[in-house]
N, C-alpha and C positions, 0 to 999 in steps of 0.2 A: 544735459536737460538746459534748456534756456530757463532763466526765472530772472524777473522784475520785479522788484519787490520796492513799492512806493511805502513811504511811512510819514509822518509828522503831522499829518493832519489835526483839525481839532476845533473848537471852539473859541474863537474870538469879538470882541468887540471890535466895533468900528474903528478904524486910525490903529489898531495895533498889526502884529508883526508875526510871523510861523516860515520856518523854514523845513523846507520838505524834502525828502531823500527820497534817491530812487537807487537802489544798491543792485548791481544789475552782476551776472554770473552766466557760463554755458557759449560764450559767444567772445570773439577776438574786438574788444572796449573798443581799443585804438581806432578802428575800422569802420566804426556806426555812427553816427547823429544817434542824438537822445533827446526826447521831445518830450514838453511835458502838454497835455491837452484835458480839458474839464469837460464835465458836461453838469448842467446845470437842471434842476424839474423841467420835464415839458420842453429842452430844447436840445437841438444838438450839439454834438461832440464840435469842440472847435481848440485851433491849436494854440497858447498862449505863451511858448516858448522854447529853443530848440539851441542843443550846443554840436558844432560838428567834435566830436573827440580827437579827430586829426589832424585837424586846423584849428582849434578855438573859436570859428567862426560862430555868430550868436541869431539868433532870431526874436524878435521878441512884437508881440502882437500889439496895435496900436495904445490899447487899451491899458497895455500894462507898463508900459515906456515909462521909466523912471522909477517906478513902484516896485517890480519885481527885478531879481539880477539871478541870474544862471550861472555856473561853476559846474567843474568836475576835477574832481581828484581820482586821478589816472593811477594811483597807486592801490585806492581801493575799488576800483571800478563803481563810484560812486558819483555822480549828478547831483547836484543841491539848486532847491530854487530857492531864496530866498522874496519872502513876499512880502514887502509894506506898505503903510497909508490903506490897509483894506476898506475895503466898502462891501456892502449887504450885495454886491452885485455879482462879486466875485464867488459866491457863494456854490458849491457845487463840489462835486467828486473830480480829483483832480489824476489822470493815469499817467505813468511814464511810458514810452514804448522806443522801440531801437529804430532806427532806419540804417541798410546798409548803403550808405553814401554819404560822401565828402564834403563839404563844405554846408552852407545853410540855405540855399537855392528851394531846395522840397521840404525845407522845413517848414509847419503849419496844415502839411495836409498827411491827413489821418491816414490816405490811402498809399502815402507812401512807407510807411512805418511796416516793418514785418514782426515784432516781436510786442506784445502788449502783455502790463502786469496789470494787476485789480487794483483796482483806485483806493483815495485816502480820502477822507470827507474834511473838507474845509464849510465850515460855519461862521459866518460873521454878524454879528447880532447888530441892532441899529441902535 
């Protein structure tokens, strides 16, 4: 059974930091790209960041470049998203997803993802 378990969300003040984790199981981790998407109230789902586990290539949405860092621990089948300098507009439910491709070309596109986990809520207060 494929599972993607996102955790680490919470309430944080503007300027604060969090580390989100995505623990994966039930598929060959090394063959996939793991992405983080978010959905704010009344907005569509958008790709935030992604890492291709096989080659380490990464993708960041322009609005998070320099503030968010994605990494993977292949021994633990876990991807982390360190989020710094949080802004109120970062408030959203953050989802992790797995796509069966290598490289970062398809990162950020929700239709390219094969598996989705339940989200974790990040709330940034001003």
